[in-house]
GUROLO-820472 format. One record per residue (C-alpha): x, z, y. Coordinates in Angstrom, 3 decimals, decimal comma, padded with zeros to 6 digits. Layout:
[pt [X Z Y]]
...
END
This chain:
[pt [004,952 027,758 -031,869]]
[pt [001,201 027,910 -032,943]]
[pt [-000,771 024,870 -032,867]]
[pt [-002,534 026,157 -030,456]]
[pt [000,500 026,997 -027,621]]
[pt [001,831 023,907 -028,824]]
[pt [-000,952 021,762 -027,642]]
[pt [-001,466 023,664 -024,507]]
[pt [001,912 022,700 -024,163]]
[pt [001,470 019,015 -024,961]]
[pt [-001,586 018,846 -022,427]]
[pt [000,028 020,447 -020,138]]
[pt [003,639 018,298 -019,843]]
[pt [000,610 015,212 -020,230]]
[pt [-000,618 016,279 -017,283]]
[pt [002,624 016,522 -014,814]]
[pt [003,673 013,029 -015,955]]
[pt [000,106 011,758 -014,866]]
[pt [000,378 013,894 -011,952]]
[pt [004,146 012,186 -010,775]]
[pt [002,420 008,766 -011,277]]
[pt [-000,627 009,497 -008,960]]
[pt [001,650 009,983 -007,092]]
[pt [004,013 007,009 -007,375]]
[pt [000,396 005,081 -007,350]]
[pt [-000,195 006,518 -004,227]]
[pt [003,341 006,096 -002,153]]
[pt [003,121 002,324 -003,182]]
[pt [-000,380 001,836 -002,194]]
[pt [000,640 003,354 001,114]]
[pt [003,328 000,664 001,112]]
[pt [001,336 -002,005 000,316]]
[pt [-001,471 -001,130 003,155]]
[pt [001,948 -000,587 005,507]]
[pt [002,969 -003,752 005,181]]
[pt [-000,878 -005,329 005,025]]
[pt [-001,261 -003,876 008,691]]
[pt [001,477 -005,421 009,751]]
[pt [000,968 -009,121 008,416]]
[pt [-002,782 -008,908 009,999]]
[pt [-001,242 -007,267 013,161]]
[pt [000,829 -011,023 013,244]]
[pt [-001,534 -013,596 012,109]]
[pt [-004,086 -011,913 014,477]]
[pt [-001,923 -011,954 017,425]]
[pt [-001,203 -015,556 016,520]]
[pt [-004,315 -016,536 016,480]]
[pt [-004,534 -014,753 019,880]]
[pt [-002,205 -016,601 021,209]]
[pt [-003,366 -020,157 019,882]]
[pt [-005,978 -019,641 021,525]]
[pt [-004,912 -018,198 024,680]]
[pt [-004,334 -020,316 028,204]]
[pt [-002,220 -017,732 029,290]]
[pt [001,744 -018,101 028,172]]
[pt [002,732 -015,177 029,562]]
[pt [002,661 -012,543 028,199]]
[pt [004,164 -008,663 028,189]]
[pt [006,527 -007,912 025,005]]
[pt [007,600 -004,539 022,794]]
[pt [011,217 -004,171 022,700]]
[pt [010,359 -001,329 020,241]]
[pt [007,652 -000,607 017,752]]
[pt [006,493 002,130 019,962]]
[pt [005,773 000,428 023,210]]
[pt [008,678 002,095 024,820]]
[pt [009,806 -000,637 026,427]]
[pt [008,313 -003,826 027,384]]
[pt [009,280 -007,306 028,820]]
[pt [007,467 -009,862 030,574]]
[pt [008,045 -013,367 029,022]]
[pt [006,360 -016,645 028,866]]
[pt [006,115 -018,279 025,483]]
[pt [007,730 -021,862 025,791]]
[pt [006,977 -023,996 022,413]]
[pt [003,728 -022,754 020,672]]
[pt [004,338 -025,470 018,179]]
[pt [006,677 -023,537 015,840]]
[pt [006,368 -020,022 014,788]]
[pt [009,442 -019,047 012,574]]
[pt [007,899 -017,470 009,931]]
[pt [009,839 -014,701 007,146]]
[pt [009,966 -015,274 003,490]]
[pt [011,854 -013,160 002,586]]
[pt [014,330 -010,853 001,963]]
[pt [017,060 -012,364 005,045]]
[pt [015,220 -015,998 004,452]]
[pt [013,253 -018,044 007,240]]
[pt [011,767 -020,945 008,092]]
[pt [009,965 -022,777 011,502]]
[pt [006,756 -023,949 010,744]]
[pt [003,758 -024,962 013,419]]
[pt [001,763 -022,513 014,299]]
[pt [-001,528 -023,046 012,290]]
[pt [000,803 -023,119 008,571]]
[pt [002,096 -019,886 010,093]]
[pt [-001,317 -018,457 010,436]]
[pt [-002,333 -019,736 006,863]]
[pt [000,704 -018,215 005,761]]
[pt [-000,003 -014,712 007,050]]
[pt [-003,705 -015,148 006,186]]
[pt [-002,610 -015,466 002,370]]
[pt [-000,327 -012,809 002,430]]
[pt [-002,779 -010,427 003,676]]
[pt [-005,094 -011,631 000,720]]
[pt [-002,731 -011,089 -001,721]]
[pt [-001,570 -007,260 -000,361]]
[pt [-005,389 -006,705 -000,223]]
[pt [-005,798 -007,500 -004,265]]
[pt [-002,183 -005,591 -004,932]]
[pt [-003,667 -002,525 -003,342]]
[pt [-007,204 -002,955 -004,562]]
[pt [-005,599 -003,142 -008,084]]
[pt [-003,404 -000,016 -007,268]]
[pt [-006,570 002,296 -006,037]]
[pt [-008,293 000,779 -009,526]]
[pt [-004,991 002,541 -010,989]]
[pt [-005,557 005,383 -008,968]]
[pt [-008,743 005,811 -009,649]]
[pt [-008,552 005,698 -013,923]]
[pt [-005,590 008,051 -013,851]]
[pt [-007,693 010,114 -012,289]]
[pt [-010,532 010,297 -014,483]]
[pt [-008,143 010,720 -017,565]]
[pt [-006,720 013,337 -015,423]]
[pt [-009,796 015,159 -015,422]]
[pt [-010,334 014,339 -019,047]]
[pt [-007,377 016,376 -020,124]]
[pt [-007,464 018,976 -017,395]]
[pt [-011,068 019,890 -018,987]]
[pt [-009,660 019,865 -022,441]]
[pt [-006,662 021,987 -021,257]]
[pt [-009,644 024,641 -019,979]]
[pt [-011,550 024,344 -023,175]]
[pt [-008,696 025,131 -025,202]]
[pt [-007,354 027,537 -023,049]]
[pt [-010,556 029,152 -023,400]]
[pt [-010,522 029,249 -027,347]]
[pt [-006,950 030,837 -027,355]]
[pt [-008,131 033,376 -024,913]]
[pt [-011,532 034,054 -027,401]]
[pt [-009,120 034,413 -030,692]]
[pt [-006,923 037,024 -028,852]]
[pt [-009,442 039,101 -028,702]]
END
C-alpha cells in the first residue's frame, strides 16, 4: 500500500471514529436534556403546589395522561425526594425545591459541557474531512 493510500485509509478511520463519538455524545446529551426536563417539571410543580391554596388536583396515573384521578393533598410540609438508585428521603417542601433547583443547574452544566465537546469534535471532523478531500484530489491528479 502506498503512503497516500495509507494516509487516506487512516483519515477515513479517524473520521469514522469521530462520527461514532459525536453520535455517542448526542445520545448523552439527549439523556441529560430529558433528565433536566423531568427535574424542572418536578420543581415547577412543587413550586406551584406551595403557592396554591387549592388542595385538590388531578393526578396522571401514567406519563401520557391516559387516566387521571382527583386527589387531595394532605401533607404539604414534606416531600419524598429521589436521591438516586433506590434511595429516597423525606424532606421539607422548600428543601426539595432547593435540591431540585441545584440538580437543574448541574444538569444544565453537564448538557453545556457535552454541547461544547460536540462542537469541538465536529470542528475536528470537518478539518479531517477537508484534509481527506485534499488528499483524494491530490491522488487523482497524480494518477492522471
